[in-house]
N, C-alpha and C positions, 0 to 999 in steps of 0.2 A: 504494500500500500504506500502510495506516494504522499508524504505529509509535508513536503517542502513548502507548498503554497500556503498551508495552514500556519506553519512555523513563521513564515515571512511576515505575517500580520501581528505577530507578538502574542499569540494565544498561549496560555499555560498548558503544559502537558499533564493529563490526568495520571494518577499513580497506577503503575502496573500492579497486578496481583489482586485485583478486586473481582468479585462475582456478584451480580445482581440478577434476581429472577422477578419477572413481572407476570402476573396472571390477570388477564383482561377479558371482560365478557363481550359476547356478541351483542349487537343492539338492533332494534327495529325502530325506524323513524317514521314520522308523519302520523301514523296511527289513524289514518283517514283524513280528518280535516285539519290536523295540526301541521300543515306543510312548512317544512324547514324550521320548526320551532319545538315540536314535541318528540321525545325519544324515550325508549324504554330499554333497560338493560336486561339481558336474558342469561339464564344459567347455562351457557354454552361457552366454554373458555378456551382461548389460546394461551400458550405459555412461551415466554421469551426469556432466555438466559444469556447474559452478556458477561464475558470475562475480559479484563484488560491484560494484555500480554506485554512482555518486555522485549518483544520483537516488533517488526513492522508488518507482519503478515496478517491477512484476514482469513480466518477459518470459519466457514458458514455451513452449519449442519441444519438441514430442513427436512421435516417429515410431516405427513398428513396432507391436508388440503393444499393444493398448489405445488406439491413436491416435484411433479413432473414438468412443470412449466415455468416456475418462477426462477429468476437468476440467483446465483450464489456469490455475488460479487458486490462491489460498491454501488452498482446501479439499483440494488434492491431497495424498496421503499423504506424498510427499517433502517438501513445504513444512511440513506439520504436524510431521514428524519433525525437520526442521532447526530449526524454532522451539523445540521441546522441548530439543534438544541445546544450542543457543546459550544458552537460559535456564539450563540446568543448569550450564553453564560460566561463567555470569555475563556474557553478551554478548547483543547484539541485532544484527539486520541492518537495513540500509536497503534500497535497491533490489537486485534480483537478476535475473540472466539465467540461466535454467535450461534446459539442453538434455538431454533424456532420449531415448536410443535403446534401445528395448526389444526384446529377442529372446525372452525367457522368456515362454511362454504364461501368461495370467492365468486364475485359477480352475480350474487343472488339477492341483494337487498338486505343483508344482515350486518352491514357495517364492517366488512372485513378490512377495508383500507383504514377506517377510523380506528379500529382495534390495533392495527399495526403501528400507526403513528403515535397513539396514546402509549402503547407499550414501549416504543423506542424513546420517546421524549421522557417518559417516567424513568426509564433505565438510565438515560444520560444524566438526568437531574440527580439521581441517587448516587452517581459515580463521581461527581465533583465534590470538593471539600464541603463540610457541613455549613460553613459560613457563606458559601456561594449558592446553596440550594434554594429553590423557590417553592412556593406552595401550589396547590391544585388550581387556583385561579390563573396562575401564570401558565401552567400546562394547558388549561382550557384556551387561553388566548393564542398560544403558539400553534396548537393542533387545529384550532378553528381557522387560523390563517392558512394552514397547509391544506385543509379540506375545503375551505371556502364557505363553510357554514358550521354551526355548532350542534346540529340536532343529533348526530351520531356520536361525536366525541364526548359530549357532555354526559350522557348516561354511562359511557365506557369509563369515564373518570370517576363519577360520583355514585353510580348505581341508581337503582329505582327509576322513578319517572322524572325525567329532566325537562324543565320548561326553560327555554333559552331565547335570547333576544340579542339584537345588535344595535348599538348606537354609534354611528359613523364607523370607525375602525375598532371599536371596543366590543368584545363579546362577553356576555354574562349568562349565568344560568343559576337556577335554583332547583332543588329536588323536592318531590312530594312523595309521601308514603302511599303505595298502592294497596288497596283493600286485599286482605288475605284470600278472598274467594276468587280473585281474578287469576285465571290460568291461561298463559299464552300457549297456543298451538301453532306450529309452523308447518307448512307443506312446501318443501323445497324441490323444484323441478330440476331435471338434469340438463337444462339449457341456461345459458347466461344472458344477462342484459346489462350493458354498461350504463352507469349513471348519466354519462354525457349523452348517450343515445336517447335515454328516457326523457331527459330535460329538453332535448331538441324538439320534442313533440308538443311542448307546452306553448300556448299562445302568449303573446307579449302582454296582454291585458285581459281582464275578465270584467263583466258588467257589475254594477253596483249591487244589483239584487243578489247575484251569486256570492259576492263578497260578504254581504250582510247575512245571508243564509249560512255561509260557512263559519263565520265568527260565532254565531249562535250555537252551532253544533260543536265547535271546538271548546266553548265554555262548558257545554253540557258533558262533553267527554271527560274533562278533568273531574267534574263532580261524580261521574259514573265510575271512573277508575279509582277514586279515592274514598268515596262514601256510598254510592248507590249503583252497584253494578247492574241492577235491573234496567238501567238506561243505556247500557253499552251499545245496543243495536242502533237506536236513533243517534246516539252520541258519536258514532263512527261514520255517519253519512258525510260524504265529501262532495264539494262543489268546485274545487279548484284544479285538480290534477289527474285523478284516476281515470276519468272517462277519456281524456286525451291520450293517455298512455296505453289504453287497452289494446289498440291495434298492434302494438309491439309485443304483446304477451297475451294473445287470445286464449290459450288454455287456462292461464291464471285468471283472466277476466271472467271466463265462463264458470270456473270453480267458485269465484267470489259471488257471482250472481246466484248460483244455486245455493250456496251457503246462506246468503242473506235472505233468500226466499224461504228457506227452511227455519229462519229465526236465529241464525248465528251472526255475531258481530265480526264480519270478515272484511279485511281490507288488504291492499297491497302493502307488503313490508318494504319500506324505503322506496327505492326506485324500481323494485321488483327484480325478478319475476316471482319471488317467494310470496305465498299467501299467508297472512297472519289472521288467526281467530283469537279474539279475546273472550274466553269462555267465562261464564259465571258459575264457578264451582267445579269440583273434580268430576262430578257425574257428567256435566255438560261438556267438559273437556274430553272425556272418554268417548262420548257420543260424537263429538266433532271429528275425532280421529277416525272413527268407524265410518262416518258419513263421507269424509274425504277419500278414504281408501276405496269405498264402494263406487263413488262418483268417478274417480280417476280411472279405476279399472274398467269401467263401462265406456267412458267417454274419451279418454286419452290413453288407450292401451299401449301406444308407441312411445309414451313419455314415462321415464322413471321418476317417481316422487318419493322423497324421504319425508315421512310425517313424524313429527316429534312433539310430544307434550312436555313443556318445559316449566320452569319457575321463573319468577322475577328475581334477578340478581340485585341484592340490596347493598352490596359493598363497593362495587366498582373496581377499578384497578388496584390490585394488591401488590406491594413491592417488598421483597425480602432482600436484605443486603447481607452478604457473607464476606467478611474481610479476613484475609490470611494473617 
């Protein structure tokens, strides 16, 4: 690894012999009407371990999701995010051994890139001297800049239900406690959809009526998620983005339509194509799994679907520091 350019700008070298492990949850964003503002952490975790070496080499071990396609060099998102974090903190790294164990599916709308940058920035922050470390709000700011919006990174950092907003160049978020009876169920298809492709389908503006309808449903959704889960179905009705994106994920759109007709609070997870159901209670969660499996077997037999009944992650990114 060439560190000459980093050294030239006077950055301090981090101490060799450190090992940091970060466990970070998958996330689901938007939740229907909460476009670019609401996100939920899911109990589906990637693990990143970073060791600082006394050489200049980069050793990258990658397993699980993306192991056959992702790079194992400085072009990997994790390394780029760590480089940016170290530089922002006034440091540089020498050699690194990076071990990534990925469980979160990539390109499916479960925040895989957000999880990667949160893990990387959290690891870098933990590896600088204690007096230079920053808090979670700093991690939120940097990772939101990298992602372009905070809806996925915020729940990955803080856990639970994250309500996020932006003032000019400043990103902020607060967390709410999700009612214990809310059970997330995800149906993950075997095809990908990039966030950029999904965003390209959105109109430049929407009408005042649609905006007003959407704001009412977003407010109802927060009430449903935190206190009154019986309102999850009307609270997840969206007027801003899902109908425009449907053509890019017709199997997902058909599944959502069938689920909602049957009384389930189903939405697109993030930019898709994963389908999210917010079930009210374990029994409805189990029923949703059975409904999805039956519907997809009959209507989309050529598509493989992974159906998972999950829990809400309430901790967010967890960092363990092991110093030799």
